C-alpha positions as CSV (number, residue, x, y, z in Angstrom):
1,X,1.8,-16.7,-12.7
2,X,2.9,-13.1,-12.8
3,X,-0.5,-11.8,-11.5
4,X,-0.3,-14.3,-8.6
5,X,3.1,-12.9,-7.5
6,X,1.9,-9.3,-7.9
7,X,-1.1,-10.0,-5.7
8,X,1.2,-11.3,-3.0
9,X,3.2,-8.1,-3.3
10,X,6.4,-10.0,-4.1
11,X,8.8,-7.9,-6.1
12,X,10.3,-9.5,-9.2
13,X,12.3,-8.1,-12.1
14,X,9.2,-8.1,-14.3
15,X,7.0,-6.1,-12.0
16,X,9.3,-4.2,-9.6
17,X,9.3,-0.5,-9.4
18,X,11.0,2.1,-7.1
19,X,9.0,3.2,-4.1
20,X,6.9,6.2,-4.8
21,X,6.3,9.0,-2.2
22,X,2.6,9.9,-1.7
23,X,1.9,13.1,0.2
24,X,-1.0,13.3,2.6
25,X,-2.3,16.4,4.3
26,X,-2.9,14.8,7.7
27,X,-1.4,11.9,9.5
28,X,-2.2,9.4,10.8
29,X,-4.0,8.0,7.8
30,X,-5.7,4.6,7.7
31,X,-4.1,1.8,5.6
32,X,-7.3,1.2,3.5
33,X,-7.6,5.0,2.8
34,X,-3.9,5.3,1.9
35,X,-4.0,2.3,-0.5
36,X,-6.9,3.9,-2.4
37,X,-5.4,7.5,-2.2
38,X,-2.0,6.2,-3.4
39,X,-3.7,4.6,-6.5
40,X,-2.9,1.0,-5.6
41,X,-6.6,0.1,-5.2
42,X,-9.4,1.3,-7.4
43,X,-11.9,1.6,-4.6
44,X,-12.1,1.5,-0.8
45,X,-13.9,-1.8,-1.1
46,X,-11.1,-3.3,-3.1
47,X,-8.5,-1.9,-0.7
48,X,-10.3,-3.5,2.3
49,X,-10.5,-6.8,0.4
50,X,-6.9,-7.1,-0.5
51,X,-5.8,-6.1,3.0
52,X,-8.0,-8.7,4.6
53,X,-6.7,-11.3,2.2
54,X,-3.1,-10.7,3.5
55,X,-1.9,-9.3,0.1
56,X,-0.6,-6.0,1.5
57,X,2.7,-5.4,3.2
58,X,3.3,-2.6,5.7
59,X,7.0,-1.9,6.2
60,X,7.8,-5.4,4.8
61,X,5.3,-7.4,6.9
62,X,1.9,-8.7,6.1
63,X,-0.8,-6.4,7.5
64,X,-4.5,-7.4,7.7
65,X,-5.8,-4.5,9.8
66,X,-7.7,-2.3,7.4
67,X,-7.9,0.6,9.7
68,X,-4.2,0.4,10.8
69,X,-3.0,4.0,11.3
70,X,0.0,4.9,9.2
71,X,2.6,7.6,9.9
72,X,5.1,9.5,7.8
73,X,7.8,7.1,6.5
74,X,5.6,4.0,6.5
75,X,5.8,2.0,3.3
76,X,3.0,0.0,1.8
77,X,3.5,-2.7,-0.9
78,X,0.7,-4.3,-3.0
79,X,0.9,-5.9,-6.4
80,X,4.6,-5.2,-6.8
81,X,4.3,-1.5,-6.2
82,X,5.5,0.4,-3.1
83,X,4.2,3.7,-1.9
84,X,5.6,5.6,1.1
85,X,3.6,8.0,3.3
86,X,5.0,11.6,3.2
87,X,3.7,14.9,4.5
88,X,2.4,17.1,1.7
89,X,3.4,20.7,1.5
90,X,0.6,23.0,2.5
């Protein structure tokens, strides 16, 4: 049952973690790219699949648009982990 809740992106005591900042060199960045770049998906294909299944939250709401453009400060949650878009130092 824990895997089911992680797939839905629901935070529980067993799988919760603090949001992690992920620096990107250019914004906007597409949701599927950010999910992969941030390490929440193993591949672009997996990222697109979990997004289309409604398993990814963007700023707390389900997002199913794979190519949704993200800006600095947007938070993405999948499998109980949250990553936040930040500008990387050049």
